[in-house]
LUMGURO-72953 format. One record per residue (C-alpha): x, y, z. Coordinates in steps of 0.5 Angstrom, whole numbers, padded with zeros to 4 digits, always signed. Layout:
N
XYZ...
END
This chain:
335
+0181+0266+0169+0183+0263+0175+0181+0256+0177+0178+0256+0185+0179+0250+0189+0174+0250+0195+0174+0246+0201+0168+0242+0198+0172+0241+0192+0178+0238+0196+0173+0234+0200+0170+0231+0193+0177+0229+0191+0179+0225+0197+0172+0222+0197+0173+0220+0189+0180+0217+0190+0180+0215+0198+0185+0218+0203+0189+0212+0203+0190+0212+0195+0191+0220+0195+0197+0219+0200+0200+0214+0196+0200+0218+0190+0202+0224+0193+0208+0221+0197+0211+0219+0190+0210+0226+0187+0213+0230+0193+0219+0225+0193+0220+0227+0186+0219+0234+0188+0224+0234+0194+0229+0230+0189+0229+0237+0184+0231+0241+0190+0236+0245+0187+0231+0247+0182+0228+0251+0187+0229+0258+0189+0228+0258+0196+0227+0262+0203+0225+0261+0210+0218+0263+0211+0216+0271+0212+0213+0271+0219+0209+0276+0223+0209+0274+0231+0204+0276+0234+0201+0276+0242+0195+0271+0239+0200+0267+0235+0203+0267+0228+0201+0269+0221+0206+0267+0215+0207+0267+0208+0211+0261+0205+0213+0263+0198+0218+0258+0193+0219+0258+0185+0222+0254+0180+0223+0256+0172+0215+0254+0171+0211+0255+0177+0211+0260+0183+0207+0258+0189+0206+0262+0196+0201+0260+0202+0198+0265+0207+0198+0261+0214+0196+0262+0221+0198+0259+0228+0193+0261+0233+0194+0256+0239+0188+0260+0243+0183+0259+0237+0180+0253+0240+0177+0258+0245+0174+0262+0240+0171+0256+0237+0176+0257+0231+0181+0253+0228+0188+0253+0230+0191+0253+0223+0188+0256+0217+0191+0257+0210+0190+0259+0203+0195+0258+0197+0196+0260+0190+0199+0257+0184+0202+0262+0178+0206+0261+0172+0213+0264+0172+0212+0265+0164+0207+0271+0165+0206+0272+0172+0199+0270+0172+0195+0266+0177+0193+0260+0175+0189+0257+0181+0187+0260+0188+0186+0254+0193+0184+0253+0200+0190+0250+0204+0187+0248+0211+0186+0241+0209+0192+0241+0204+0197+0243+0209+0194+0238+0214+0195+0233+0208+0202+0235+0206+0205+0235+0213+0203+0228+0214+0205+0226+0207+0212+0229+0209+0213+0226+0215+0211+0219+0212+0216+0220+0206+0221+0222+0212+0220+0216+0216+0221+0212+0209+0228+0213+0210+0229+0214+0217+0224+0209+0221+0225+0201+0221+0222+0198+0215+0218+0193+0219+0215+0198+0224+0208+0196+0226+0206+0200+0232+0205+0208+0232+0204+0213+0237+0202+0220+0237+0202+0225+0243+0197+0231+0241+0191+0228+0238+0189+0235+0235+0187+0237+0227+0193+0234+0225+0193+0227+0228+0188+0223+0224+0192+0225+0218+0199+0223+0221+0196+0216+0222+0193+0215+0216+0199+0217+0212+0204+0213+0216+0199+0207+0215+0200+0208+0207+0207+0207+0207+0208+0202+0213+0204+0196+0216+0201+0200+0222+0197+0195+0226+0197+0199+0233+0196+0206+0234+0197+0209+0241+0195+0216+0243+0194+0221+0248+0192+0229+0249+0191+0233+0255+0184+0234+0252+0180+0228+0253+0175+0230+0248+0181+0231+0243+0182+0224+0244+0175+0221+0243+0175+0225+0237+0181+0222+0235+0178+0215+0236+0172+0216+0233+0175+0219+0226+0179+0213+0226+0175+0207+0228+0174+0205+0221+0181+0204+0219+0183+0197+0221+0188+0199+0226+0188+0197+0234+0187+0204+0238+0190+0204+0245+0188+0211+0249+0194+0212+0254+0194+0216+0260+0200+0220+0259+0206+0221+0254+0210+0216+0258+0205+0210+0256+0205+0212+0249+0212+0212+0247+0213+0205+0250+0214+0199+0245+0212+0203+0239+0217+0204+0233+0215+0211+0231+0212+0217+0235+0210+0223+0232+0209+0229+0237+0204+0234+0235+0202+0239+0240+0200+0246+0239+0202+0251+0245+0206+0256+0243+0212+0255+0248+0218+0251+0250+0215+0244+0253+0218+0237+0254+0213+0232+0252+0218+0227+0251+0223+0226+0256+0230+0223+0253+0229+0217+0259+0223+0214+0255+0227+0214+0248+0229+0207+0247+0234+0204+0241+0231+0204+0234+0225+0209+0235+0224+0214+0230+0221+0221+0233+0217+0225+0228+0217+0232+0231+0212+0236+0228+0209+0241+0234+0216+0245+0235+0214+0250+0229+0216+0257+0231+0221+0261+0235+0221+0259+0242+0216+0253+0241+0219+0246+0242+0216+0239+0245+0223+0235+0246+0228+0234+0252+0234+0237+0249+0238+0231+0251+0234+0227+0245+0238+0231+0240+0245+0229+0242+0243+0222+0242+0239+0222+0235+0241+0222+0228+0237+0229+0226+0234+0230+0219+0231+0237+0217+0227+0240+0211+0231+0247+0210+0236+0248+0215+0236+0256+0215+0229+0255+0217+0229+0249+0222+0235+0253+0226+0230+0259+0228+0224+0254+0229+0225+0247+0230+0227+0243+0236+0234+0244+0234+0233+0252+0236+0235+0249+0243+0241+0246+0242+0248+0246+0238+0247+0239+0236+0249+0236+0230+0245+0236+0224+0246+0229+0220+0242+0232+0213+0236+0235+0210+0231+0231+0207+0233+0232+0200+0240+0229+0201+0237+0222+0203+0232+0222+0197+0237+0223+0192+0242+0218+0196+0247+0224+0198+0247+0221+0205+0244+0215+0208+0238+0215+0212+0237+0209+0218+0243+0205+0218+0242+0200+0223+0236+0198+0227+0238+0201+0234+0239+0207+0231+0235+0213+0234+0232+0218+0229+0229+0225+0229+0225+0228+0223+0225+0236+0226+0219+0238+0221+0217+0245+0221+0214+0245+0214+0217+0248+0208+0214+0251+0202+0216+0246+0197+0211+0241+0200+0206+0247+0199+0208+0247+0192+0208+0240+0191+0201+0239+0193+0198+0245+0190+0201+0243+0183+0198+0236+0184+0192+0239+0186+0192+0243+0180+0193+0237+0175+0188+0233+0179+0183+0238+0178+0184+0240+0171+0184+0232+0169+0177+0231+0173+0174+0238+0172+0173+0240+0179+0173+0247+0181+0170+0253+0178+0173+0258+0174+0173+0266+0176+0175+0272+0173+0180+0275+0178+0184+0278+0173+0182+0283+0168+0181+0280+0161+0182+0286+0156+0182+0287+0149+0188+0292+0149+0192+0290+0155+0195+0297+0156+0188+0300+0157+0186+0298+0164+0181+0303+0165+0176+0301+0159+0173+0297+0164+0171+0303+0168+0167+0306+0162
END
């Protein structure tokens, strides 16, 4: 039997423990998984680049579990009343190859992406950061804000999107979370006097939503919108003045902000977590987490959810794999 986790099941988990507690618990798990970096067999995601967007498979495994995620990115889906990103994932045991769980991963992708951003900021942002800015208030924006709030004493949130409805949605969704929300007229206003800024836009092209002239000393930049070939968000001059950290360098070279520059890459995130390299070394340093999303993050959240669901009896068991008295007689099911 395979455990199937639906959108409603994930909602049930979040409602049971709260999104803040979920982040606090999962970020600890995520950090531990990154610290086991060398235990994993890794590869860049396998992408089908289409005129309408991209469809990707993201596999990874260790000695115990194998996971993969199916995920898309279709920037024009909103015009069709559909989401830009949707995903499903699978967790299997390596010993037998049997799948243990199939799960929705649209919500889980948003949660793990934001958790990874906050985890990177733990090492790269100033510890006393209280002001957070975000450019792009689409599907990822609230998740990002609350993940950072779970690790930092965020008091002020500045935000901007070219879609005013998206800004109103963002404000409505976050009004109960005890932060001061400041809508801005443009990206320039967002970056003024913030400690951390996230860029999270959807256009599948090279843009320049954050100019180097706006970057002040001490800022931590969390760039998550540049996540496929030909798609970037930052002025390439930012790359030459920032300490750049990535998830998995071979993938980020093709998909991240660094695809537009030969800028020096300081570290992969796991190196900071394992203490091989230092994170932020001064309050004046400019840091950049060039995040494209990596399969290890999916592995971590699928494993975390599987254990939570077993413990709390969440999800349903489905016979997606034949249960045979004689494992060599598959045709017996046809009689």
